[in-house]
C-alpha positions as CSV (number, residue, x, y, z in Angstrom):
1,M,-0.1,-8.2,-19.2
2,E,0.2,-11.8,-20.2
3,G,-2.9,-13.9,-20.3
4,K,-5.3,-11.0,-19.8
5,T,-7.6,-9.5,-22.4
6,K,-10.0,-6.7,-21.5
7,T,-13.0,-5.2,-23.2
8,Y,-13.5,-1.5,-23.1
9,K,-16.7,0.5,-23.3
10,N,-15.2,3.0,-25.7
11,R,-11.9,4.2,-27.2
12,G,-11.5,6.8,-24.4
13,E,-11.6,4.0,-21.8
14,L,-8.9,2.1,-23.8
15,V,-6.7,5.2,-23.9
16,F,-7.2,5.8,-20.1
17,E,-6.5,2.2,-19.0
18,T,-3.5,1.8,-21.3
19,L,-1.8,5.0,-20.2
20,K,-2.5,4.3,-16.6
21,Q,-1.0,0.8,-16.8
22,E,2.0,2.1,-18.7
23,I,2.6,4.7,-15.9
24,L,2.4,1.9,-13.3
25,D,4.7,-0.3,-15.2
26,L,7.2,2.6,-15.7
27,E,6.9,2.4,-19.5
28,L,5.9,6.1,-19.1
29,K,8.5,7.4,-16.7
30,P,7.9,9.8,-13.7
31,G,8.4,13.3,-15.0
32,Q,7.9,12.3,-18.7
33,I,5.9,14.7,-20.9
34,I,3.0,13.1,-22.7
35,S,2.0,14.6,-26.0
36,E,-1.8,14.7,-26.9
37,N,-0.9,14.7,-30.6
38,E,1.2,11.5,-30.2
39,I,-1.6,9.8,-28.2
40,C,-4.2,10.8,-30.8
41,E,-2.0,9.3,-33.6
42,R,-1.1,6.2,-31.6
43,F,-4.7,5.2,-30.8
44,G,-6.3,6.7,-33.9
45,V,-8.7,8.9,-31.9
46,S,-9.7,12.5,-31.8
47,R,-8.6,14.9,-29.1
48,T,-11.9,14.6,-27.2
49,P,-11.4,11.1,-25.8
50,V,-7.7,11.8,-25.2
51,R,-8.4,14.9,-23.2
52,E,-11.1,13.0,-21.2
53,S,-8.5,10.3,-20.4
54,V,-5.9,12.8,-19.4
55,R,-8.5,14.6,-17.2
56,R,-9.2,11.3,-15.4
57,L,-5.5,10.5,-15.0
58,Q,-5.0,14.0,-13.5
59,E,-7.9,13.5,-11.1
60,Q,-6.3,10.3,-9.8
61,G,-2.9,12.0,-9.5
62,F,-1.1,10.1,-12.3
63,V,-0.3,13.2,-14.4
64,N,-0.1,17.0,-14.0
65,S,-0.7,19.7,-16.5
66,V,2.4,21.8,-17.1
67,P,1.9,25.3,-18.6
68,Y,3.4,25.6,-22.1
69,S,4.8,22.0,-21.9
70,G,1.9,19.7,-21.9
71,T,1.0,16.8,-19.6
72,Q,3.6,15.3,-17.3
73,V,3.7,12.0,-15.4
74,T,3.8,12.7,-11.7
75,L,7.0,12.2,-9.7
76,L,7.3,9.7,-6.9
77,N,6.9,10.9,-3.3
78,L,9.5,9.2,-1.1
79,D,7.7,10.1,2.2
80,N,4.5,8.5,0.9
81,I,6.4,5.4,-0.1
82,K,8.1,5.1,3.3
83,Q,4.8,5.4,5.1
84,M,3.2,2.8,2.9
85,I,6.1,0.3,3.7
86,Y,5.6,1.1,7.4
87,M,1.9,0.4,7.1
88,R,2.4,-2.8,5.1
89,V,4.9,-4.2,7.7
90,A,2.4,-3.5,10.5
91,V,-0.5,-5.0,8.7
92,E,1.2,-7.9,7.1
93,T,2.8,-8.9,10.4
94,M,-0.7,-9.3,12.0
95,V,-2.0,-11.1,8.9
96,M,0.8,-13.6,9.0
97,R,0.4,-14.2,12.7
98,D,-3.2,-15.1,12.0
99,F,-2.2,-17.2,9.0
100,M,0.3,-19.1,11.1
101,K,-2.4,-20.3,13.5
102,M,-4.7,-21.6,10.8
103,A,-2.4,-22.5,7.8
104,T,-3.5,-25.9,6.4
105,P,-1.1,-28.1,4.4
106,L,-3.0,-27.0,1.2
107,W,-2.4,-23.3,1.9
108,M,1.2,-24.0,2.6
109,E,1.5,-25.9,-0.6
110,E,0.1,-22.8,-2.4
111,I,3.1,-20.8,-1.1
112,R,5.6,-23.5,-1.9
113,Y,4.2,-23.7,-5.5
114,M,4.5,-19.9,-5.9
115,I,8.2,-20.1,-4.8
116,R,8.8,-22.9,-7.3
117,K,7.2,-20.8,-10.1
118,Q,9.6,-17.9,-9.2
119,Q,12.5,-20.2,-9.3
120,A,11.4,-21.5,-12.8
121,L,10.8,-17.9,-14.1
122,I,14.3,-16.6,-13.4
123,L,15.7,-19.6,-15.4
124,E,13.7,-18.3,-18.5
125,K,15.8,-16.4,-20.9
126,G,14.9,-12.8,-21.1
127,F,12.1,-12.9,-18.5
128,E,10.6,-9.5,-17.6
129,P,10.8,-8.0,-14.1
130,E,7.1,-7.3,-14.4
131,Q,6.5,-11.1,-14.5
132,F,8.4,-11.5,-11.2
133,Y,6.6,-8.6,-9.7
134,R,3.2,-10.2,-10.4
135,M,4.3,-13.6,-8.9
136,D,5.7,-11.8,-5.8
137,A,2.4,-10.1,-5.3
138,Q,0.4,-13.4,-5.9
139,M,2.5,-15.1,-3.2
140,H,2.0,-12.3,-0.6
141,A,-1.7,-12.3,-1.3
142,I,-2.0,-15.9,-0.2
143,W,-2.0,-15.2,3.5
144,Y,-4.4,-12.4,3.1
145,Q,-6.8,-14.6,1.2
146,A,-6.5,-17.5,3.6
147,T,-7.3,-15.3,6.6
148,G,-10.2,-13.6,5.0
149,K,-8.3,-10.3,4.7
150,Q,-8.6,-9.9,0.9
151,K,-10.0,-6.4,1.2
152,L,-6.9,-5.3,3.1
153,W,-4.7,-6.7,0.3
154,D,-6.8,-4.9,-2.2
155,M,-6.4,-1.6,-0.3
156,I,-2.6,-2.1,-0.3
157,Q,-2.6,-2.8,-4.0
158,A,-4.7,0.3,-4.6
159,Q,-1.9,2.5,-3.4
160,Q,-0.7,2.7,-7.0
161,L,0.4,6.3,-7.4
162,H,3.6,6.0,-5.5
163,Y,4.0,2.6,-3.9
164,T,3.2,0.4,-6.8
165,R,5.5,2.4,-9.1
166,F,8.3,2.2,-6.5
167,R,7.9,-1.5,-6.3
168,M,8.1,-1.8,-10.0
169,L,11.3,0.3,-10.0
170,D,12.6,-2.0,-7.4
171,F,12.2,-5.0,-9.6
172,V,13.4,-3.2,-12.7
173,T,16.7,-2.4,-11.0
174,E,17.1,-5.7,-9.2
175,T,20.0,-7.8,-10.3
176,D,19.7,-10.7,-7.8
177,F,16.3,-12.3,-7.9
178,T,17.7,-15.4,-6.2
179,R,18.0,-13.2,-3.0
180,I,14.3,-12.5,-3.1
181,I,13.5,-16.2,-3.6
182,R,15.8,-17.0,-0.6
183,E,13.8,-14.5,1.5
184,H,10.5,-16.0,0.4
185,T,11.9,-19.5,1.2
186,E,12.9,-18.3,4.7
187,L,9.4,-16.9,5.3
188,F,8.0,-20.2,4.3
189,E,10.3,-22.2,6.6
190,L,9.5,-19.9,9.5
191,L,5.8,-20.4,8.9
192,E,6.3,-24.1,9.0
193,K,8.2,-23.8,12.3
194,K,5.6,-21.4,13.7
195,D,8.4,-19.1,14.7
196,I,6.5,-15.9,15.2
197,Q,9.4,-13.8,16.3
198,G,11.7,-15.0,13.5
199,L,8.9,-14.5,11.0
200,E,8.2,-10.9,12.1
201,R,11.9,-10.0,11.9
202,S,12.3,-11.7,8.5
203,L,9.2,-10.0,7.1
204,K,10.3,-6.6,8.2
205,E,13.8,-7.0,6.7
206,H,12.2,-8.4,3.5
207,L,9.8,-5.4,3.0
208,Y,12.3,-2.8,4.0
209,Y,15.2,-4.2,2.0
210,S,14.3,-2.4,-1.3
211,M,14.6,1.0,0.4
212,K,18.2,0.1,1.6
213,R,19.2,-1.6,-1.7
214,M,18.0,1.3,-3.8
215,K,19.6,4.1,-1.8
216,Y,22.0,4.9,-4.7
217,Q,19.3,4.7,-7.3
218,I,17.0,7.0,-5.3
219,E,19.6,9.6,-4.5
220,V,21.6,9.5,-7.8
221,E,20.6,7.2,-10.7
222,Y,16.8,7.8,-10.6
223,K,16.9,11.1,-8.7
224,D,14.8,12.8,-11.3
225,Y,12.0,10.2,-10.7
226,F,11.4,11.6,-7.2
227,E,9.9,14.8,-5.8
228,Q,12.7,16.7,-4.1
229,E,12.2,16.8,-0.3
230,E,12.1,20.2,1.2
231,Q,15.2,21.0,3.3
232,E,14.4,22.1,6.9
233,D,15.9,25.5,8.0
């Protein structure tokens, strides 16, 4: 990620953190087989730190061991994602209600500034969807921070295994970033007007839109990225 440098305790930690971030950013695709030999060669390490890294990834649900094949990046669970969106709508609605009551001009300017940054980003030639994803997250985090609900936001962000990867897929397949900015602008305007009902309706549509927009991708184009739901008898 841009502007961030990390120090790691050892090479094994570097391997673990790098692979984990690549899984979250979809550089390593759901269902993709990871070769221990390739990892060893890539990082210039022995099998011991690689196997330890893979073990940790498996414990956290990012990969599975597949007999006679190797290590596979886990698939996305659609039901998990739907429930996370449901939870986020419920939580964020309450947080924004609280924010509306106490929003100072300075906090409102923070939101306006993030929207302007998003507008500037999409004018950049060859900008990466990951960059927009980070800015989107930074904007939504503002009302959590302002209301003293940072831990709630951290809990939502910690749902990485399925929800974060789905959000990244959402931005990777998005072709109309101006629509997202329009929705952000609408949320800002409703906050200014203190229109609670309009805000709740707009927020729900905003957070659920990706599920509707990506129906084709989920069912057809990226079908192999998702666990197949069991059919009821």
